[in-house]
TORKOL-4160 file (C-alpha; in steps of 0.2 Angstrom, whole numbers, padded with zeros to 4 digits, m for minus):
311
<pt num="1" X="0000" Y="m0001" Z="0000"/>
<pt num="2" X="0014" Y="0011" Z="0006"/>
<pt num="3" X="0022" Y="0007" Z="m0010"/>
<pt num="4" X="0008" Y="0010" Z="m0020"/>
<pt num="5" X="0006" Y="0027" Z="m0013"/>
<pt num="6" X="0024" Y="0031" Z="m0015"/>
<pt num="7" X="0022" Y="0028" Z="m0035"/>
<pt num="8" X="0009" Y="0039" Z="m0037"/>
<pt num="9" X="0016" Y="0054" Z="m0027"/>
<pt num="10" X="0032" Y="0052" Z="m0037"/>
<pt num="11" X="0025" Y="0051" Z="m0055"/>
<pt num="12" X="0029" Y="0063" Z="m0067"/>
<pt num="13" X="0010" Y="0070" Z="m0068"/>
<pt num="14" X="0007" Y="0071" Z="m0049"/>
<pt num="15" X="0022" Y="0082" Z="m0044"/>
<pt num="16" X="0020" Y="0095" Z="m0061"/>
<pt num="17" X="0000" Y="0093" Z="m0055"/>
<pt num="18" X="0006" Y="0099" Z="m0039"/>
<pt num="19" X="0017" Y="0111" Z="m0040"/>
<pt num="20" X="0004" Y="0120" Z="m0050"/>
<pt num="21" X="m0007" Y="0117" Z="m0036"/>
<pt num="22" X="0007" Y="0124" Z="m0022"/>
<pt num="23" X="0009" Y="0139" Z="m0031"/>
<pt num="24" X="m0006" Y="0142" Z="m0034"/>
<pt num="25" X="m0011" Y="0142" Z="m0014"/>
<pt num="26" X="0005" Y="0150" Z="m0010"/>
<pt num="27" X="0007" Y="0164" Z="m0017"/>
<pt num="28" X="0018" Y="0176" Z="m0015"/>
<pt num="29" X="0023" Y="0165" Z="m0003"/>
<pt num="30" X="0035" Y="0156" Z="m0015"/>
<pt num="31" X="0045" Y="0170" Z="m0018"/>
<pt num="32" X="0060" Y="0163" Z="m0009"/>
<pt num="33" X="0060" Y="0149" Z="m0022"/>
<pt num="34" X="0062" Y="0162" Z="m0037"/>
<pt num="35" X="0073" Y="0169" Z="m0029"/>
<pt num="36" X="0084" Y="0150" Z="m0032"/>
<pt num="37" X="0075" Y="0148" Z="m0048"/>
<pt num="38" X="0092" Y="0151" Z="m0058"/>
<pt num="39" X="0102" Y="0138" Z="m0048"/>
<pt num="40" X="0087" Y="0125" Z="m0046"/>
<pt num="41" X="0084" Y="0125" Z="m0065"/>
<pt num="42" X="0103" Y="0124" Z="m0070"/>
<pt num="43" X="0106" Y="0107" Z="m0057"/>
<pt num="44" X="0088" Y="0099" Z="m0064"/>
<pt num="45" X="0099" Y="0102" Z="m0081"/>
<pt num="46" X="0115" Y="0097" Z="m0073"/>
<pt num="47" X="0105" Y="0079" Z="m0071"/>
<pt num="48" X="0094" Y="0080" Z="m0087"/>
<pt num="49" X="0114" Y="0079" Z="m0096"/>
<pt num="50" X="0122" Y="0068" Z="m0087"/>
<pt num="51" X="0111" Y="0055" Z="m0099"/>
<pt num="52" X="0118" Y="0062" Z="m0115"/>
<pt num="53" X="0132" Y="0054" Z="m0124"/>
<pt num="54" X="0141" Y="0063" Z="m0139"/>
<pt num="55" X="0145" Y="0048" Z="m0147"/>
<pt num="56" X="0128" Y="0046" Z="m0151"/>
<pt num="57" X="0133" Y="0060" Z="m0163"/>
<pt num="58" X="0146" Y="0049" Z="m0171"/>
<pt num="59" X="0146" Y="0051" Z="m0185"/>
<pt num="60" X="0141" Y="0069" Z="m0186"/>
<pt num="61" X="0126" Y="0066" Z="m0199"/>
<pt num="62" X="0118" Y="0056" Z="m0186"/>
<pt num="63" X="0113" Y="0072" Z="m0178"/>
<pt num="64" X="0110" Y="0086" Z="m0193"/>
<pt num="65" X="0093" Y="0079" Z="m0197"/>
<pt num="66" X="0086" Y="0077" Z="m0183"/>
<pt num="67" X="0092" Y="0095" Z="m0174"/>
<pt num="68" X="0089" Y="0105" Z="m0189"/>
<pt num="69" X="0070" Y="0096" Z="m0190"/>
<pt num="70" X="0069" Y="0101" Z="m0174"/>
<pt num="71" X="0075" Y="0118" Z="m0174"/>
<pt num="72" X="0063" Y="0119" Z="m0189"/>
<pt num="73" X="0047" Y="0113" Z="m0179"/>
<pt num="74" X="0050" Y="0122" Z="m0160"/>
<pt num="75" X="0058" Y="0138" Z="m0167"/>
<pt num="76" X="0052" Y="0140" Z="m0184"/>
<pt num="77" X="0036" Y="0133" Z="m0181"/>
<pt num="78" X="0028" Y="0135" Z="m0165"/>
<pt num="79" X="0040" Y="0149" Z="m0159"/>
<pt num="80" X="0034" Y="0160" Z="m0172"/>
<pt num="81" X="0014" Y="0155" Z="m0172"/>
<pt num="82" X="0015" Y="0160" Z="m0150"/>
<pt num="83" X="0024" Y="0178" Z="m0158"/>
<pt num="84" X="0013" Y="0180" Z="m0171"/>
<pt num="85" X="m0006" Y="0174" Z="m0160"/>
<pt num="86" X="m0001" Y="0183" Z="m0143"/>
<pt num="87" X="0001" Y="0200" Z="m0156"/>
<pt num="88" X="m0016" Y="0197" Z="m0163"/>
<pt num="89" X="m0024" Y="0193" Z="m0146"/>
<pt num="90" X="m0015" Y="0207" Z="m0139"/>
<pt num="91" X="m0013" Y="0221" Z="m0150"/>
<pt num="92" X="m0004" Y="0239" Z="m0144"/>
<pt num="93" X="0009" Y="0248" Z="m0131"/>
<pt num="94" X="m0002" Y="0242" Z="m0116"/>
<pt num="95" X="m0001" Y="0224" Z="m0118"/>
<pt num="96" X="0019" Y="0224" Z="m0124"/>
<pt num="97" X="0024" Y="0216" Z="m0107"/>
<pt num="98" X="0014" Y="0203" Z="m0109"/>
<pt num="99" X="0019" Y="0200" Z="m0126"/>
<pt num="100" X="0036" Y="0200" Z="m0119"/>
<pt num="101" X="0032" Y="0185" Z="m0111"/>
<pt num="102" X="0025" Y="0175" Z="m0126"/>
<pt num="103" X="0042" Y="0182" Z="m0136"/>
<pt num="104" X="0052" Y="0174" Z="m0122"/>
<pt num="105" X="0043" Y="0159" Z="m0124"/>
<pt num="106" X="0048" Y="0156" Z="m0142"/>
<pt num="107" X="0066" Y="0161" Z="m0138"/>
<pt num="108" X="0067" Y="0147" Z="m0126"/>
<pt num="109" X="0076" Y="0130" Z="m0129"/>
<pt num="110" X="0065" Y="0115" Z="m0131"/>
<pt num="111" X="0060" Y="0108" Z="m0115"/>
<pt num="112" X="0073" Y="0092" Z="m0106"/>
<pt num="113" X="0056" Y="0084" Z="m0101"/>
<pt num="114" X="0055" Y="0081" Z="m0119"/>
<pt num="115" X="0067" Y="0065" Z="m0119"/>
<pt num="116" X="0056" Y="0055" Z="m0103"/>
<pt num="117" X="0041" Y="0061" Z="m0113"/>
<pt num="118" X="0046" Y="0052" Z="m0126"/>
<pt num="119" X="0050" Y="0036" Z="m0119"/>
<pt num="120" X="0035" Y="0036" Z="m0112"/>
<pt num="121" X="0025" Y="0036" Z="m0126"/>
<pt num="122" X="0036" Y="0025" Z="m0135"/>
<pt num="123" X="0044" Y="0038" Z="m0147"/>
<pt num="124" X="0060" Y="0040" Z="m0155"/>
<pt num="125" X="0071" Y="0041" Z="m0141"/>
<pt num="126" X="0088" Y="0047" Z="m0152"/>
<pt num="127" X="0077" Y="0061" Z="m0162"/>
<pt num="128" X="0070" Y="0066" Z="m0145"/>
<pt num="129" X="0090" Y="0066" Z="m0137"/>
<pt num="130" X="0098" Y="0072" Z="m0152"/>
<pt num="131" X="0084" Y="0088" Z="m0153"/>
<pt num="132" X="0085" Y="0093" Z="m0137"/>
<pt num="133" X="0100" Y="0094" Z="m0136"/>
<pt num="134" X="0106" Y="0101" Z="m0152"/>
<pt num="135" X="0093" Y="0114" Z="m0149"/>
<pt num="136" X="0101" Y="0118" Z="m0133"/>
<pt num="137" X="0117" Y="0122" Z="m0139"/>
<pt num="138" X="0108" Y="0131" Z="m0155"/>
<pt num="139" X="0100" Y="0142" Z="m0143"/>
<pt num="140" X="0117" Y="0149" Z="m0138"/>
<pt num="141" X="0114" Y="0158" Z="m0155"/>
<pt num="142" X="0096" Y="0156" Z="m0157"/>
<pt num="143" X="0089" Y="0163" Z="m0140"/>
<pt num="144" X="0099" Y="0181" Z="m0138"/>
<pt num="145" X="0094" Y="0183" Z="m0158"/>
<pt num="146" X="0075" Y="0182" Z="m0156"/>
<pt num="147" X="0075" Y="0192" Z="m0141"/>
<pt num="148" X="0084" Y="0206" Z="m0148"/>
<pt num="149" X="0074" Y="0203" Z="m0166"/>
<pt num="150" X="0057" Y="0205" Z="m0159"/>
<pt num="151" X="0061" Y="0215" Z="m0141"/>
<pt num="152" X="0078" Y="0227" Z="m0146"/>
<pt num="153" X="0093" Y="0227" Z="m0135"/>
<pt num="154" X="0083" Y="0241" Z="m0124"/>
<pt num="155" X="0072" Y="0226" Z="m0116"/>
<pt num="156" X="0084" Y="0214" Z="m0114"/>
<pt num="157" X="0104" Y="0215" Z="m0119"/>
<pt num="158" X="0108" Y="0200" Z="m0127"/>
<pt num="159" X="0125" Y="0197" Z="m0118"/>
<pt num="160" X="0115" Y="0193" Z="m0102"/>
<pt num="161" X="0104" Y="0181" Z="m0109"/>
<pt num="162" X="0121" Y="0173" Z="m0114"/>
<pt num="163" X="0127" Y="0172" Z="m0099"/>
<pt num="164" X="0112" Y="0164" Z="m0092"/>
<pt num="165" X="0114" Y="0151" Z="m0104"/>
<pt num="166" X="0131" Y="0148" Z="m0099"/>
<pt num="167" X="0125" Y="0145" Z="m0084"/>
<pt num="168" X="0110" Y="0135" Z="m0090"/>
<pt num="169" X="0118" Y="0126" Z="m0102"/>
<pt num="170" X="0137" Y="0128" Z="m0106"/>
<pt num="171" X="0143" Y="0122" Z="m0087"/>
<pt num="172" X="0128" Y="0109" Z="m0082"/>
<pt num="173" X="0133" Y="0101" Z="m0098"/>
<pt num="174" X="0152" Y="0103" Z="m0093"/>
<pt num="175" X="0148" Y="0094" Z="m0077"/>
<pt num="176" X="0138" Y="0082" Z="m0082"/>
<pt num="177" X="0153" Y="0074" Z="m0090"/>
<pt num="178" X="0160" Y="0068" Z="m0073"/>
<pt num="179" X="0145" Y="0063" Z="m0070"/>
<pt num="180" X="0147" Y="0050" Z="m0083"/>
<pt num="181" X="0161" Y="0042" Z="m0075"/>
<pt num="182" X="0157" Y="0021" Z="m0072"/>
<pt num="183" X="0157" Y="0021" Z="m0055"/>
<pt num="184" X="0144" Y="0036" Z="m0054"/>
<pt num="185" X="0135" Y="0033" Z="m0069"/>
<pt num="186" X="0123" Y="0019" Z="m0061"/>
<pt num="187" X="0119" Y="0028" Z="m0046"/>
<pt num="188" X="0117" Y="0045" Z="m0057"/>
<pt num="189" X="0106" Y="0034" Z="m0068"/>
<pt num="190" X="0091" Y="0030" Z="m0054"/>
<pt num="191" X="0094" Y="0047" Z="m0047"/>
<pt num="192" X="0089" Y="0058" Z="m0061"/>
<pt num="193" X="0071" Y="0057" Z="m0065"/>
<pt num="194" X="0068" Y="0061" Z="m0046"/>
<pt num="195" X="0080" Y="0075" Z="m0048"/>
<pt num="196" X="0072" Y="0081" Z="m0063"/>
<pt num="197" X="0053" Y="0080" Z="m0060"/>
<pt num="198" X="0056" Y="0087" Z="m0041"/>
<pt num="199" X="0067" Y="0100" Z="m0048"/>
<pt num="200" X="0053" Y="0106" Z="m0059"/>
<pt num="201" X="0042" Y="0108" Z="m0043"/>
<pt num="202" X="0054" Y="0118" Z="m0037"/>
<pt num="203" X="0055" Y="0129" Z="m0052"/>
<pt num="204" X="0036" Y="0129" Z="m0058"/>
<pt num="205" X="0028" Y="0134" Z="m0041"/>
<pt num="206" X="0036" Y="0151" Z="m0037"/>
<pt num="207" X="0031" Y="0152" Z="m0056"/>
<pt num="208" X="0012" Y="0147" Z="m0054"/>
<pt num="209" X="0014" Y="0157" Z="m0038"/>
<pt num="210" X="0024" Y="0173" Z="m0040"/>
<pt num="211" X="0011" Y="0175" Z="m0054"/>
<pt num="212" X="m0007" Y="0170" Z="m0044"/>
<pt num="213" X="m0012" Y="0188" Z="m0040"/>
<pt num="214" X="m0012" Y="0192" Z="m0062"/>
<pt num="215" X="m0018" Y="0176" Z="m0066"/>
<pt num="216" X="m0033" Y="0178" Z="m0055"/>
<pt num="217" X="m0033" Y="0199" Z="m0056"/>
<pt num="218" X="m0036" Y="0198" Z="m0075"/>
<pt num="219" X="m0046" Y="0183" Z="m0083"/>
<pt num="220" X="m0049" Y="0191" Z="m0100"/>
<pt num="221" X="m0030" Y="0191" Z="m0101"/>
<pt num="222" X="m0031" Y="0173" Z="m0094"/>
<pt num="223" X="m0043" Y="0166" Z="m0105"/>
<pt num="224" X="m0035" Y="0172" Z="m0121"/>
<pt num="225" X="m0018" Y="0167" Z="m0115"/>
<pt num="226" X="m0024" Y="0151" Z="m0114"/>
<pt num="227" X="m0032" Y="0150" Z="m0132"/>
<pt num="228" X="m0016" Y="0153" Z="m0139"/>
<pt num="229" X="m0008" Y="0139" Z="m0130"/>
<pt num="230" X="m0022" Y="0130" Z="m0134"/>
<pt num="231" X="m0021" Y="0135" Z="m0153"/>
<pt num="232" X="m0002" Y="0133" Z="m0154"/>
<pt num="233" X="m0001" Y="0117" Z="m0145"/>
<pt num="234" X="m0016" Y="0108" Z="m0145"/>
<pt num="235" X="m0023" Y="0112" Z="m0163"/>
<pt num="236" X="m0006" Y="0110" Z="m0171"/>
<pt num="237" X="m0001" Y="0095" Z="m0164"/>
<pt num="238" X="m0017" Y="0088" Z="m0173"/>
<pt num="239" X="m0015" Y="0094" Z="m0188"/>
<pt num="240" X="0005" Y="0091" Z="m0190"/>
<pt num="241" X="0000" Y="0072" Z="m0183"/>
<pt num="242" X="m0012" Y="0071" Z="m0198"/>
<pt num="243" X="m0002" Y="0077" Z="m0209"/>
<pt num="244" X="0015" Y="0068" Z="m0205"/>
<pt num="245" X="0005" Y="0051" Z="m0205"/>
<pt num="246" X="m0002" Y="0053" Z="m0222"/>
<pt num="247" X="0016" Y="0059" Z="m0227"/>
<pt num="248" X="0021" Y="0041" Z="m0223"/>
<pt num="249" X="0032" Y="0047" Z="m0205"/>
<pt num="250" X="0035" Y="0033" Z="m0194"/>
<pt num="251" X="0023" Y="0034" Z="m0178"/>
<pt num="252" X="0038" Y="0034" Z="m0166"/>
<pt num="253" X="0047" Y="0050" Z="m0175"/>
<pt num="254" X="0029" Y="0059" Z="m0175"/>
<pt num="255" X="0026" Y="0057" Z="m0156"/>
<pt num="256" X="0045" Y="0065" Z="m0152"/>
<pt num="257" X="0042" Y="0077" Z="m0166"/>
<pt num="258" X="0027" Y="0082" Z="m0159"/>
<pt num="259" X="0033" Y="0085" Z="m0142"/>
<pt num="260" X="0049" Y="0093" Z="m0149"/>
<pt num="261" X="0036" Y="0105" Z="m0159"/>
<pt num="262" X="0024" Y="0112" Z="m0143"/>
<pt num="263" X="0039" Y="0108" Z="m0130"/>
<pt num="264" X="0045" Y="0124" Z="m0124"/>
<pt num="265" X="0056" Y="0127" Z="m0108"/>
<pt num="266" X="0043" Y="0139" Z="m0101"/>
<pt num="267" X="0055" Y="0134" Z="m0084"/>
<pt num="268" X="0069" Y="0145" Z="m0093"/>
<pt num="269" X="0057" Y="0161" Z="m0100"/>
<pt num="270" X="0051" Y="0163" Z="m0081"/>
<pt num="271" X="0066" Y="0163" Z="m0075"/>
<pt num="272" X="0074" Y="0177" Z="m0090"/>
<pt num="273" X="0056" Y="0185" Z="m0085"/>
<pt num="274" X="0059" Y="0187" Z="m0067"/>
<pt num="275" X="0077" Y="0191" Z="m0069"/>
<pt num="276" X="0076" Y="0205" Z="m0080"/>
<pt num="277" X="0056" Y="0211" Z="m0078"/>
<pt num="278" X="0048" Y="0219" Z="m0063"/>
<pt num="279" X="0031" Y="0219" Z="m0073"/>
<pt num="280" X="0023" Y="0202" Z="m0068"/>
<pt num="281" X="0015" Y="0202" Z="m0081"/>
<pt num="282" X="0028" Y="0195" Z="m0093"/>
<pt num="283" X="0031" Y="0179" Z="m0082"/>
<pt num="284" X="0012" Y="0175" Z="m0083"/>
<pt num="285" X="0013" Y="0166" Z="m0101"/>
<pt num="286" X="0026" Y="0156" Z="m0095"/>
<pt num="287" X="0015" Y="0151" Z="m0079"/>
<pt num="288" X="0000" Y="0149" Z="m0091"/>
<pt num="289" X="0013" Y="0138" Z="m0101"/>
<pt num="290" X="0019" Y="0126" Z="m0089"/>
<pt num="291" X="m0001" Y="0120" Z="m0084"/>
<pt num="292" X="m0004" Y="0118" Z="m0105"/>
<pt num="293" X="0013" Y="0107" Z="m0103"/>
<pt num="294" X="0004" Y="0094" Z="m0092"/>
<pt num="295" X="m0013" Y="0094" Z="m0099"/>
<pt num="296" X="m0004" Y="0092" Z="m0115"/>
<pt num="297" X="0006" Y="0077" Z="m0111"/>
<pt num="298" X="m0010" Y="0071" Z="m0101"/>
<pt num="299" X="m0021" Y="0072" Z="m0117"/>
<pt num="300" X="m0010" Y="0068" Z="m0129"/>
<pt num="301" X="m0005" Y="0052" Z="m0121"/>
<pt num="302" X="m0022" Y="0048" Z="m0122"/>
<pt num="303" X="m0026" Y="0053" Z="m0143"/>
<pt num="304" X="m0010" Y="0040" Z="m0143"/>
<pt num="305" X="m0017" Y="0026" Z="m0136"/>
<pt num="306" X="m0034" Y="0029" Z="m0145"/>
<pt num="307" X="m0027" Y="0033" Z="m0163"/>
<pt num="308" X="m0010" Y="0022" Z="m0164"/>
<pt num="309" X="m0014" Y="0010" Z="m0151"/>
<pt num="310" X="0002" Y="0017" Z="m0140"/>
<pt num="311" X="m0001" Y="0011" Z="m0122"/>
């Protein structure tokens, strides 16, 4: 009985849902966690990247297609769609800070959770791993460039974004090489899923908590933001999966590419929002996205089971 309860408590969906509920209940009381978001997210990335080996990119052509296709889907399709739709829903200078939050999401790298979600839904793991880590490296260039293009240098200095990326990507990736030592790796692999899950709990909780009052104070903004992500995640994924299947793409690749397309690192965009902007509206889209990622995984699991027979 205790073992079953622990399995439920430690389940990914439960942890993510708990983070959302805790944030909504505690509100501003989560500010002490927000002060350490950058460090916690760095530790999550350290654990996540410990499962990656550069040997999987040899020969290099093995990495080119997944990384290139992932960049097209994640930044080119989803990112631009989010920026375009959000600007339609929130036009004018009065919504500029809110729209900046959507731009930060479009500029963010894909979420590391794509890898375990792909494994759970029997996707193409090589595609997911190569796409996630390939785009995290590409993010060193793409993320500052996208923010600079849409928001200009006056809002966020590209150098400051680059330094955050160094802390969240380069340093964890370098340190994770030491964790891949044969004597350490078995223990690291056992602890990795727990570190990632509960690390995201510590990151998502203050994202939702610090945005709670804004979420409740502006219901019209909330439902419009939700509609932006419903279109750019659920509707886009449904259209893409049908087109990909009709084109003869294998189901495991469809699964992984759908996740690669619609899952952004809301933790990254929220950390940047809280680091550089005083206006809580900037972090609001990231808080809503954290909820929608959880909902998307639940519904996409049901869809994959019903349409493709994935159990």
